[in-house]
C-alpha positions in Angstrom: -4.9 -31.0 -38.7 -7.3 -31.8 -41.6 -7.3 -35.4 -42.8 -6.3 -34.5 -46.3 -3.1 -32.8 -45.1 -2.4 -35.8 -42.9 -2.8 -38.2 -45.8 -0.6 -36.0 -48.0 2.1 -35.9 -45.3 1.9 -39.7 -44.8 2.2 -40.3 -48.6 5.3 -38.2 -48.7 7.0 -40.3 -46.0 9.3 -43.2 -46.8 8.2 -46.8 -46.0 10.7 -47.0 -43.1 9.4 -43.8 -41.6 5.8 -45.0 -42.0 6.6 -48.3 -40.3 8.4 -46.5 -37.4 5.6 -44.0 -37.0 3.0 -46.8 -37.0 4.9 -48.7 -34.3 5.3 -45.6 -32.2 1.5 -45.0 -32.5 0.8 -48.6 -31.5 3.1 -48.1 -28.4 1.2 -44.9 -27.6 -2.1 -46.7 -28.0 -0.9 -49.4 -25.6 0.1 -46.8 -23.1 -3.2 -45.0 -23.4 -5.1 -48.2 -22.8 -2.8 -48.9 -19.9 -3.8 -45.5 -18.4 -7.5 -46.2 -19.1 -7.4 -49.4 -17.1 -5.8 -47.7 -14.2 -8.4 -45.0 -14.4 -6.0 -42.1 -14.9 -6.8 -41.3 -18.5 -8.3 -37.8 -18.8 -8.3 -37.5 -22.6 -10.2 -40.6 -23.6 -10.8 -39.4 -27.1 -7.1 -39.9 -27.8 -7.6 -43.6 -28.1 -9.9 -43.3 -31.1 -7.6 -40.6 -32.6 -4.6 -42.9 -32.4 -6.5 -45.8 -33.8 -7.5 -43.7 -36.8 -3.9 -42.5 -37.3 -2.7 -46.1 -37.3 -5.4 -47.0 -39.9 -4.2 -44.1 -42.1 -0.6 -45.3 -41.8 -1.7 -48.8 -42.7 -3.6 -47.5 -45.7 -0.6 -45.6 -47.0 1.6 -48.7 -46.5 -0.9 -50.9 -48.5 -0.8 -48.3 -51.3 3.0 -48.4 -51.3 2.8 -52.2 -51.4 0.6 -52.1 -54.4 3.1 -49.7 -56.1 5.7 -52.5 -55.7 7.6 -51.2 -52.7 8.8 -53.5 -50.0 6.8 -52.9 -46.9 7.7 -56.2 -45.1 10.1 -54.6 -42.7 10.1 -54.8 -39.0 10.8 -52.0 -36.6 10.7 -52.6 -32.8 8.8 -49.9 -31.0 9.9 -48.8 -27.5 6.9 -49.9 -25.4 8.8 -49.4 -22.2 9.2 -45.7 -22.9 5.6 -45.4 -23.8 4.5 -47.2 -20.6 6.8 -45.1 -18.4 5.4 -41.9 -19.9 1.9 -43.2 -19.4 2.7 -44.1 -15.8 4.1 -40.6 -15.1 1.1 -39.0 -16.7 -1.1 -41.3 -14.7 0.6 -40.4 -11.4 0.0 -36.7 -12.2 -3.7 -37.3 -12.9 -4.1 -39.5 -9.7 -2.5 -36.7 -7.6 -4.8 -34.2 -9.1 -7.8 -36.4 -8.5 -6.7 -37.0 -4.9 -6.3 -33.3 -4.3 -9.8 -32.7 -5.7 -11.2 -35.4 -3.5 -9.5 -34.0 -0.4 -10.7 -30.5 -1.2 -14.2 -31.8 -1.6 -14.0 -33.7 1.7 -12.7 -30.6 3.5 -15.5 -28.5 2.0 -18.1 -31.1 3.2 -16.6 -31.2 6.7 -16.5 -27.5 7.2 -20.0 -26.3 8.3 -21.4 -23.5 6.2 -22.8 -20.3 7.9 -26.3 -21.5 7.1 -25.7 -24.9 8.8 -24.2 -23.1 11.8 -27.2 -20.8 12.0 -29.6 -23.8 11.8 -27.7 -25.6 14.5 -27.8 -22.5 16.7 -31.5 -22.1 16.2 -32.1 -25.8 17.0 -30.0 -25.5 20.2 -31.9 -22.4 21.2 -35.3 -24.0 20.6 -34.2 -27.1 22.6 -32.9 -25.0 25.4 -36.1 -22.9 25.5 -38.3 -26.1 25.6 -36.1 -27.3 28.5 -36.7 -24.2 30.5 -40.5 -24.2 30.1 -40.9 -27.7 31.4 
């Protein structure tokens, strides 16, 4: 979504909605950082996107404050929900990474046709040398 449309949409929102959205974004940012620490964050660009969205919300709130609206309200975000969602997403990513790792190990352990041919050639040469002595 273009930034101009985002700002227009934010300016249309009420102060309560802006505060709630900002707290939700902060909870989401916390959860993404949590995932990043665990090493299960695939979309690392989302951290910067969320930070920018929070900054836009804060900008609109400061504009509304200058207009004389009361923006000193407190809304408690549900961090537990955000962390649980991040944990569930992280588990999926870790399972995917584990499967990829296992597939890679299986591919490395299975000898290729070329490796088998080389081993057969070496065995034949070794056997031939043993017969000539």
